[in-house]
TIPALO-712752 format. One line per field, with one value per residue (C-alpha): residue number from 0; residue in three letters; x negated, y negated, z. Coordinates in steps of 0.001 Angstrom, whole numbers, plus 500000, padded with zeros to 6 digits. Each point is the difference from the previous one (the first is absolute). Example, Ala and Ser with C-alpha at 12.3 -4.5 7.8 and 13.67 -1.06 7.14 Angstrom:
k 0, 1
r ALA, SER
x 487700, 498630
y 504500, 496560
z 507800, 499340
***
This chain:
k 0, 1, 2, 3, 4, 5, 6, 7, 8, 9, 10, 11, 12, 13, 14, 15, 16, 17, 18, 19, 20, 21, 22, 23, 24, 25, 26, 27, 28, 29, 30, 31, 32, 33, 34, 35, 36, 37, 38, 39, 40, 41, 42, 43, 44, 45, 46, 47, 48, 49, 50, 51, 52, 53, 54, 55, 56, 57, 58, 59, 60, 61, 62, 63, 64, 65, 66, 67, 68, 69, 70, 71, 72, 73, 74, 75, 76, 77, 78, 79, 80, 81, 82, 83, 84, 85, 86, 87, 88, 89, 90, 91, 92, 93, 94, 95, 96, 97, 98, 99, 100, 101, 102, 103, 104, 105, 106, 107, 108, 109, 110, 111, 112, 113, 114, 115, 116, 117, 118, 119, 120, 121, 122, 123, 124, 125, 126, 127, 128, 129, 130, 131, 132, 133, 134, 135, 136, 137, 138, 139, 140, 141, 142, 143, 144, 145, 146, 147, 148, 149, 150, 151, 152, 153, 154, 155, 156, 157, 158, 159, 160, 161, 162, 163, 164, 165, 166, 167, 168, 169, 170, 171, 172, 173, 174, 175, 176, 177, 178, 179, 180, 181, 182, 183, 184, 185, 186, 187, 188, 189, 190, 191, 192, 193, 194, 195, 196, 197, 198, 199, 200, 201, 202, 203, 204, 205, 206, 207, 208, 209, 210, 211, 212, 213, 214, 215, 216, 217, 218, 219, 220, 221, 222, 223, 224, 225, 226, 227, 228, 229, 230, 231, 232, 233, 234, 235, 236, 237, 238, 239, 240, 241, 242, 243, 244, 245, 246, 247, 248, 249, 250, 251, 252, 253, 254, 255, 256, 257, 258, 259, 260, 261, 262, 263, 264, 265, 266, 267, 268, 269, 270, 271, 272, 273, 274, 275, 276, 277, 278, 279, 280, 281, 282, 283, 284, 285, 286, 287, 288, 289, 290, 291, 292, 293, 294, 295, 296, 297, 298, 299, 300, 301, 302, 303, 304, 305, 306, 307, 308, 309, 310, 311, 312, 313, 314, 315, 316, 317, 318, 319, 320, 321, 322, 323, 324, 325, 326, 327, 328, 329, 330, 331, 332, 333, 334, 335, 336, 337, 338, 339, 340, 341, 342, 343, 344, 345, 346, 347, 348, 349, 350, 351, 352, 353, 354, 355, 356, 357, 358, 359, 360, 361, 362, 363, 364, 365, 366, 367, 368, 369, 370, 371, 372, 373, 374, 375, 376, 377, 378, 379, 380, 381, 382, 383, 384, 385, 386, 387, 388, 389, 390, 391, 392, 393, 394, 395, 396, 397, 398, 399, 400, 401, 402, 403, 404, 405, 406, 407, 408, 409, 410, 411, 412, 413, 414, 415, 416, 417, 418, 419, 420, 421, 422, 423, 424, 425, 426, 427, 428, 429, 430, 431, 432, 433, 434, 435, 436, 437, 438, 439, 440, 441, 442, 443, 444, 445, 446, 447, 448, 449, 450, 451, 452, 453, 454, 455, 456, 457, 458, 459, 460, 461, 462, 463, 464, 465, 466, 467, 468, 469, 470, 471, 472, 473, 474, 475, 476, 477, 478, 479, 480, 481, 482, 483, 484, 485, 486, 487, 488, 489, 490, 491, 492, 493, 494, 495, 496, 497
r MET, ALA, ALA, ILE, SER, ILE, ASP, ALA, GLY, THR, THR, MET, ILE, LYS, ALA, VAL, GLY, TYR, ASP, GLU, LYS, GLY, LEU, GLU, THR, VAL, VAL, VAL, ARG, GLU, PRO, ALA, PRO, VAL, ARG, ARG, PRO, ARG, SER, GLY, TRP, VAL, GLU, GLN, ASP, MET, LEU, GLN, VAL, ARG, ASP, ALA, VAL, PHE, ARG, ALA, VAL, ARG, ALA, VAL, GLY, THR, GLN, LEU, ARG, GLY, GLU, ILE, GLU, PHE, LEU, ALA, VAL, THR, ALA, GLN, GLY, ASP, GLY, CYS, TRP, LEU, VAL, ASP, GLN, ALA, GLY, ALA, PRO, THR, GLY, PRO, ALA, VAL, LEU, TRP, ASN, ASP, GLY, ARG, ALA, ALA, ALA, VAL, VAL, ARG, GLY, TRP, SER, ASP, ALA, GLY, VAL, LEU, ALA, GLU, ALA, PHE, ARG, ARG, ASN, GLY, SER, VAL, THR, PHE, ALA, GLY, LEU, PRO, ASN, ALA, ILE, LEU, SER, TRP, LEU, ARG, THR, HIS, ASP, PRO, ASP, ARG, LEU, GLU, ARG, SER, ALA, ALA, VAL, LEU, THR, CYS, GLY, GLY, TRP, LEU, PHE, ALA, GLN, LEU, THR, GLY, ALA, VAL, VAL, MET, GLU, GLU, SER, ASP, ALA, SER, ALA, PRO, PHE, VAL, GLU, LEU, ARG, THR, GLY, ARG, TYR, ASP, ARG, ARG, LEU, LEU, ASP, LEU, PHE, ASP, LEU, ALA, TRP, ALA, GLU, ARG, LEU, LEU, PRO, PRO, VAL, ALA, GLY, GLY, ALA, ARG, ARG, VAL, ALA, PRO, LEU, GLY, ALA, ASP, ALA, ALA, ALA, GLU, VAL, GLY, VAL, PRO, ALA, GLY, THR, PRO, VAL, VAL, VAL, ALA, PRO, TYR, ASP, ILE, ALA, SER, THR, ALA, ILE, GLY, ALA, GLY, ALA, VAL, ARG, PRO, GLY, GLN, ALA, CYS, SER, ILE, LEU, GLY, THR, THR, LEU, CYS, THR, GLU, VAL, VAL, THR, ASP, ASP, VAL, SER, LEU, GLY, SER, GLU, PRO, LEU, GLY, VAL, THR, VAL, ALA, LEU, GLY, VAL, PRO, GLY, ARG, HIS, LEU, ARG, ALA, MET, PRO, ALA, LEU, ALA, GLY, THR, GLU, VAL, LEU, THR, TRP, ALA, CYS, GLY, MET, LEU, GLY, LEU, ASP, HIS, PRO, GLY, GLN, LEU, ILE, GLU, LEU, ALA, GLY, HIS, ALA, PRO, ALA, GLY, ALA, ALA, GLY, LEU, VAL, PHE, LEU, PRO, TYR, LEU, SER, PRO, ALA, GLY, GLU, ARG, VAL, PRO, PHE, VAL, ASP, THR, ARG, ALA, ARG, GLY, VAL, LEU, PHE, GLY, LEU, SER, VAL, GLU, HIS, GLY, ARG, GLU, HIS, ILE, ALA, ARG, ALA, VAL, ILE, GLU, GLY, LEU, THR, LEU, VAL, ILE, ARG, ASP, CYS, LEU, ALA, ALA, SER, ARG, VAL, THR, PRO, THR, GLU, LEU, ARG, ILE, CYS, GLY, GLY, GLY, ALA, VAL, ASN, ASP, ALA, TRP, ALA, GLN, LEU, ILE, ALA, ASP, VAL, VAL, GLY, VAL, PRO, VAL, ARG, ARG, SER, VAL, ASP, THR, GLU, VAL, GLY, ALA, ARG, GLY, ALA, TYR, VAL, VAL, GLY, ARG, LEU, ALA, THR, GLY, ALA, VAL, SER, THR, VAL, GLU, ASP, ALA, VAL, ALA, ALA, HIS, VAL, ARG, VAL, PRO, ASP, SER, PHE, GLU, PRO, ASP, PRO, ASP, ARG, THR, ARG, ARG, TYR, ALA, VAL, LEU, PHE, GLY, GLU, PHE, VAL, ARG, LEU, ARG, GLN, GLN, SER, ALA, THR, ALA, TRP, PRO, LYS, LEU, ALA, ALA, LEU, ARG, GLY, GLU, GLY, ASP, ARG
x 339382, 497376, 499493, 497007, 500553, 497854, 500166, 496824, 500252, 497910, 497458, 500847, 500959, 502515, 500668, 502681, 501224, 503093, 501410, 502393, 502945, 498593, 498162, 496356, 497694, 496805, 499075, 496286, 498788, 497083, 498973, 500251, 497377, 500933, 497365, 500148, 497765, 500568, 502793, 503457, 498779, 501242, 498788, 499956, 497672, 502389, 498065, 499489, 503658, 500367, 497387, 501668, 503022, 499151, 497757, 502757, 502683, 497160, 499915, 503665, 500199, 497588, 502110, 503427, 501755, 502258, 499878, 500127, 503190, 499153, 497618, 501523, 498181, 500531, 497351, 499268, 501985, 499351, 496594, 498467, 498507, 498309, 498799, 498652, 501449, 498282, 501601, 496460, 500378, 498671, 498708, 501269, 503753, 500936, 502589, 503483, 498965, 497027, 499841, 498337, 502760, 501237, 499637, 501952, 502987, 500316, 500065, 502755, 501928, 499330, 501152, 503322, 499001, 500404, 503452, 500576, 499028, 501327, 503148, 499357, 498152, 500785, 496406, 497987, 496466, 496792, 496360, 499501, 502654, 498553, 501182, 498332, 497050, 499840, 500387, 496851, 498320, 500917, 498084, 497265, 499277, 501174, 497457, 501743, 503414, 498770, 498459, 503188, 503191, 502171, 500610, 501128, 500604, 498643, 502286, 499975, 496421, 500518, 502683, 497842, 497140, 502106, 501632, 498489, 503286, 500022, 503265, 501029, 502465, 503638, 498939, 496589, 501440, 502965, 497423, 499444, 500663, 503779, 503094, 501884, 503507, 498026, 497446, 497692, 496973, 501217, 498269, 501953, 498136, 496391, 500737, 500422, 497037, 497753, 499472, 501413, 496585, 499754, 502750, 498300, 498667, 502767, 500768, 503619, 501868, 500637, 503166, 502708, 498331, 496874, 498817, 498756, 496818, 497940, 496797, 497151, 497401, 497501, 501398, 500934, 496676, 499233, 503057, 500210, 503652, 501178, 499971, 503791, 501099, 502832, 498432, 502496, 498926, 502122, 501024, 497231, 499734, 502374, 502878, 498692, 499613, 504169, 500860, 497666, 501293, 503331, 501353, 501677, 503495, 500717, 499491, 497887, 496408, 496505, 496820, 496339, 497871, 496805, 497661, 502461, 503029, 503110, 503568, 502357, 503458, 501977, 502844, 501683, 501187, 496679, 501436, 497249, 501468, 498749, 497099, 496564, 498766, 497941, 500166, 502679, 499178, 501529, 500060, 499908, 503844, 502300, 501867, 497792, 497373, 498071, 499981, 496597, 498111, 496432, 497968, 496364, 499373, 500542, 498123, 496563, 501181, 499726, 496644, 498739, 501465, 498719, 496116, 500770, 501345, 497108, 502594, 499237, 503208, 503449, 502079, 497222, 501725, 503459, 499364, 498161, 503139, 501765, 498549, 501101, 504019, 502480, 498792, 496462, 500308, 500581, 497852, 500909, 498064, 500548, 498028, 499193, 496315, 499727, 497896, 502334, 502526, 503143, 502871, 502979, 502677, 498676, 496738, 497331, 495871, 498947, 501942, 497764, 500182, 501006, 500050, 501939, 500188, 496782, 498684, 497494, 503058, 500362, 497904, 499241, 503132, 501575, 498827, 500372, 503928, 499933, 498170, 502344, 503629, 498549, 499819, 503385, 501131, 499474, 501706, 503042, 499389, 500139, 503086, 501395, 498639, 501240, 504125, 500639, 500509, 499160, 502221, 496259, 496676, 497625, 496351, 496966, 496441, 496952, 501364, 503105, 498716, 499814, 503226, 499621, 499404, 503067, 501923, 499362, 501091, 503329, 499851, 499229, 501867, 503120, 500909, 499072, 496783, 499252, 496817, 499233, 498426, 497606, 496639, 499607, 503423, 498761, 499148, 503239, 501757, 498029, 500771, 503485, 499655, 498007, 503155, 502612, 497767, 499384, 503307, 499986, 502904, 502228, 500467, 497558, 502819, 499631, 496680, 499294, 502806, 497733, 496454, 500340, 500052, 500155, 500686, 498049, 502330, 499587, 502935, 499754, 500195, 502666, 498505, 496283, 501958, 501351, 496580, 498392, 502553, 499354, 495881, 500917, 501639, 496902, 497457, 501780, 499895, 496496, 499051, 501540, 497683, 497477, 499883, 499691, 496029, 499242, 499423, 497307, 498757, 499439, 497806, 497734, 499390, 498888, 503417, 501669, 499169, 500735
y 103718, 498239, 500737, 499105, 498874, 499948, 497683, 500776, 497118, 499822, 497255, 500032, 502831, 499589, 501973, 498736, 501377, 499931, 499837, 501983, 497367, 499935, 496497, 499764, 499187, 501314, 499079, 501238, 499327, 501582, 498945, 502621, 499415, 499724, 500804, 498739, 502060, 498848, 497361, 501144, 502671, 500018, 502813, 500734, 502292, 502431, 501383, 496108, 499166, 502882, 499098, 496508, 501194, 502328, 497344, 497903, 502489, 500805, 496449, 499182, 503366, 498505, 497029, 501433, 501394, 502765, 503350, 499903, 501278, 500031, 498861, 498681, 499579, 497436, 498636, 498502, 502230, 501162, 500764, 503189, 501355, 503738, 502651, 503210, 503435, 498964, 496792, 497633, 497869, 500818, 496327, 496505, 498818, 497956, 497559, 498804, 497003, 502131, 498777, 502521, 502252, 497098, 501011, 503623, 497788, 497853, 503464, 501367, 496206, 499862, 503710, 499606, 501813, 497538, 499284, 504093, 500307, 497125, 501460, 503092, 498493, 496351, 498755, 498308, 501588, 497803, 500509, 500705, 502994, 503078, 501446, 497277, 500534, 503905, 499564, 497709, 502251, 503477, 498037, 498275, 502105, 503622, 501277, 498409, 500735, 503441, 499870, 498478, 501987, 497398, 496238, 497980, 496217, 498185, 500236, 504454, 499733, 498695, 502354, 502894, 498540, 499977, 503117, 502433, 499533, 499593, 498219, 496805, 497853, 499697, 496008, 500898, 502853, 497929, 498652, 501334, 503578, 500541, 499973, 497328, 501825, 502997, 498998, 502778, 500015, 500104, 502456, 498156, 496600, 502071, 500876, 496810, 498544, 503075, 500927, 503747, 500638, 497577, 502119, 501928, 496719, 498837, 500959, 500280, 497272, 499018, 498450, 500133, 502594, 500667, 496633, 500905, 502343, 500723, 497990, 502663, 500614, 498330, 496773, 499704, 500058, 497284, 497692, 500648, 501035, 503493, 502847, 500651, 496689, 500160, 497936, 498383, 499130, 497012, 498736, 498083, 496171, 498560, 502050, 499928, 496283, 499611, 502140, 497813, 496787, 501384, 500408, 503083, 499846, 499646, 496655, 498734, 498782, 499988, 497856, 501146, 497336, 501760, 501543, 501630, 497143, 502360, 499246, 502683, 500563, 502627, 502308, 503152, 499800, 500241, 499460, 501660, 498727, 496206, 498489, 501895, 497632, 500782, 502931, 501825, 501497, 502008, 497916, 502607, 499530, 503183, 498442, 496560, 498764, 496614, 498606, 498564, 497500, 500301, 497593, 500484, 496423, 499136, 497944, 500891, 497073, 497593, 501254, 499155, 496795, 499137, 501121, 497678, 497236, 499802, 501345, 502356, 501497, 500376, 497593, 497120, 500647, 500111, 496553, 498376, 501059, 498065, 496684, 500866, 499865, 502415, 501175, 499220, 496640, 502644, 502522, 503909, 502879, 503222, 502279, 503308, 500221, 503544, 501668, 502801, 497335, 500318, 502784, 498125, 498465, 501024, 502297, 498604, 501126, 496995, 497591, 496945, 496949, 496377, 496805, 497772, 496106, 499058, 496371, 497862, 498473, 503195, 500413, 502817, 499550, 500359, 503358, 501359, 499335, 501593, 502888, 500412, 499216, 502827, 502754, 498772, 500121, 503653, 501204, 498261, 501480, 503641, 499345, 498988, 502759, 502471, 498659, 499629, 496155, 500651, 498276, 499527, 501047, 501007, 499358, 501454, 500232, 498155, 496957, 500451, 498224, 496344, 497969, 497823, 502920, 501439, 497226, 499543, 503916, 498937, 496750, 502204, 503221, 497648, 502660, 499715, 501717, 501580, 501155, 502949, 499272, 502851, 499172, 503725, 500290, 503534, 501328, 498761, 502103, 502942, 499669, 500357, 502766, 502031, 499322, 501385, 502984, 500954, 499864, 497142, 497726, 501481, 497822, 497022, 497186, 500938, 500006, 496440, 498742, 500762, 499308, 497572, 496520, 497004, 496663, 497655, 498855, 497301, 498714, 498938, 496304, 499578, 497421, 501624, 503645, 498379, 498207, 503622, 501249, 498218, 500582, 503442, 500043, 498492, 502398, 503105, 498121, 499233, 503700, 501456, 497734, 500521, 503993, 499558, 499024, 502570, 502444, 497623, 498918, 503697, 500278, 497301, 501778, 503046, 501805, 501000, 503824, 500232
z 574521, 497826, 495809, 498043, 495998, 498039, 496213, 497724, 497933, 497124, 501656, 503602, 502087, 502915, 503048, 501780, 503932, 501109, 503995, 501387, 498382, 496924, 500300, 497841, 502974, 498169, 496761, 498242, 496619, 498228, 496302, 497614, 497213, 496236, 497128, 496663, 497993, 496517, 498489, 501025, 502515, 503224, 502500, 503737, 501936, 501221, 503369, 500462, 499808, 502679, 502120, 500065, 501335, 502369, 501820, 500047, 501417, 502844, 500762, 500191, 502216, 502198, 500758, 499899, 503238, 500211, 498286, 496457, 498602, 496334, 497230, 496406, 497189, 496876, 497523, 496544, 497024, 496976, 498683, 500007, 502937, 498976, 502460, 499454, 501527, 503341, 499721, 499623, 497507, 496739, 499313, 500756, 500219, 496723, 501296, 498902, 498680, 497702, 496434, 498131, 498778, 498190, 496778, 501022, 501126, 496788, 498057, 502149, 499423, 496524, 499096, 502480, 502885, 502423, 499783, 499501, 503115, 501992, 498878, 502430, 502467, 500314, 499506, 497691, 499773, 500290, 500394, 503573, 500281, 500411, 496480, 498071, 502543, 499239, 496428, 499772, 501928, 497918, 497364, 501401, 503495, 499644, 502814, 502350, 499163, 500136, 503281, 501682, 500880, 501252, 499006, 503235, 500116, 503096, 502529, 498937, 500380, 503608, 501005, 498633, 501850, 503100, 499729, 497737, 497950, 496312, 498940, 497761, 501876, 498053, 499077, 498960, 497458, 498755, 497441, 497843, 500517, 501275, 498563, 501949, 500225, 501655, 501528, 498521, 497872, 496307, 497771, 497124, 501326, 499783, 496730, 498715, 501457, 498550, 503819, 500060, 500898, 503227, 501285, 502189, 501956, 501181, 503537, 501773, 500320, 503317, 501471, 502811, 502469, 497708, 500839, 503892, 500524, 503304, 500533, 498995, 502836, 498096, 499083, 504039, 500934, 497656, 500603, 503737, 499954, 501015, 497565, 499113, 500125, 497280, 496740, 497877, 496280, 499402, 496216, 498743, 500811, 497469, 501463, 503820, 499243, 499222, 502813, 502444, 498903, 500509, 496198, 500097, 498663, 496094, 498712, 502615, 498709, 500870, 498559, 501350, 499906, 500156, 497713, 497807, 499482, 500533, 499521, 500586, 500565, 502074, 497536, 500440, 496100, 498144, 495964, 497645, 497579, 500405, 498259, 501075, 502842, 503308, 502026, 502452, 502470, 503180, 502885, 502431, 500713, 498730, 496671, 499874, 497690, 499269, 496477, 500345, 498018, 501691, 498069, 499669, 500597, 503544, 502857, 498009, 497810, 503021, 501020, 496802, 499343, 503310, 498819, 496916, 501799, 502815, 502680, 502779, 500734, 498101, 502990, 498505, 496205, 501318, 502004, 496956, 497866, 502149, 498966, 496275, 499215, 499209, 496186, 500588, 497763, 496981, 500802, 499442, 500955, 498851, 503193, 498158, 501182, 500319, 497982, 499255, 498692, 501413, 500571, 500924, 498789, 496803, 499363, 498007, 501105, 498273, 501493, 501404, 501890, 498264, 501307, 497547, 500358, 500928, 500053, 501455, 501996, 502206, 502610, 502763, 501336, 497103, 499012, 503557, 499606, 496972, 501019, 502858, 497869, 497563, 502377, 501624, 496342, 499593, 503315, 498190, 496279, 501711, 502294, 496564, 498301, 502862, 498823, 503414, 501774, 503811, 503171, 501399, 499457, 502874, 499523, 501797, 499206, 500514, 498123, 501650, 503111, 498028, 501170, 496616, 497176, 502077, 499512, 495990, 499692, 501533, 497369, 496896, 500634, 501071, 503449, 503623, 500918, 503013, 501801, 502360, 503518, 499126, 498694, 498561, 498393, 497999, 503617, 501295, 497542, 500028, 503884, 499407, 497234, 503202, 502345, 497616, 498969, 503664, 500509, 502293, 498162, 497550, 497373, 498275, 500994, 503587, 500075, 498078, 502508, 502450, 499055, 497215, 500803, 497420, 501597, 497466, 497191, 497329, 498016, 496373, 498962, 497218, 498320, 499644, 499334, 497149, 498262, 500459, 498194, 497108, 500956, 499494, 497102, 498290, 501972, 498658, 496078, 500663, 501244, 496887, 497642, 501386, 499647, 496276, 501060, 502569, 497636, 497995, 503474, 501022, 496328, 500948, 503257, 498330, 501838, 496636, 500659, 503648
***
């Protein structure tokens, strides 16, 4: 029997059709426009996202042979997607990379709230998490909160539109409201963030059997799939992508080279006494979590650099970088270009990018090299923060298709890098979870063995790895030094009160 997986990314919606053998046979992509109405604000029209998903599913269904066994949904995580009692949006979705709540987060950090919350749920709040956004809305848009009945994330919104069920999948719920050990909403966390008033907005947590509901009649008519077909809400994109890349056992690592540059390690033993860094989310596999470091600066940095250097696409940037030596002739680039600052492996809403060491002797190729190396050093920085040295690193996302970057990652990190054969790895992870949730397989290991293929491998060059180890030390020191200037630069931008 066939199946369809949806991966609703931040800027691109993907629907993938799998045949009766589980092979990826149809891929349809729909753009998802992102709005930036003010500096630091990042929003989407919720109905526009829904319509793009429904169009993509219908397009896959018309090309896919065989009866459809299930639909599976994964999506961008975090953010704040508010709906009213009838399930309609009460305004635009505020996305995970929105920075309007930066001052809220700084206040919590200064008061020690973030560190205390980490000791209960293993996650450090940043401006794009729903607790920060809800707190901001209470001050700046209380009318919207009055009209809202539930806070969702993108995956929950789409699941509700397909099935009518209003839930929050367990990985989405993990940060910031769930106590890690129990997997349930934690009233002490709500009190800690002064959000007891928001408890009415929290939908039931969905995991296990609760992640499956039948496709509703109205949605069925729009997507062209029979009503009653099981719909599975899979873990949100970073967790589904880890599963789709085959990283499901403790100690396995994965890096998503996408809009967010997310490096994550699977664990079955989370230490809540460690230094507060990153987020910890349920993997969607009993007893296992992800220690995830989802950087705000990802492949959007490459797009920016292409524009600055007059290039058409990131592949050209990476090719240009190949004409410069390792180390970019002394250039070091801090790639913190998100208007929301950075959230891992440190939290600073004022963080900004810096290019060190520039002189008239440097050309476009050196700048391109420094940009690529800077993003790659972030991967190493995040792995170091996770305090786990993996035996291999699996990569996926749009940037993973480039062999030169994959080899650079292997050289910088110092472990073999493996790449999946699937073009849409998050959708593959949702497919695997769908197989589990509908009873087609009994364990995630069986599903991964049957349906995940990683034929491409890139081995690190020992000499380059040693050189990059030195560069990494300088990268961290320069980042720490730059942090002292970020508040002053924020004041120059007029962001002292944001």
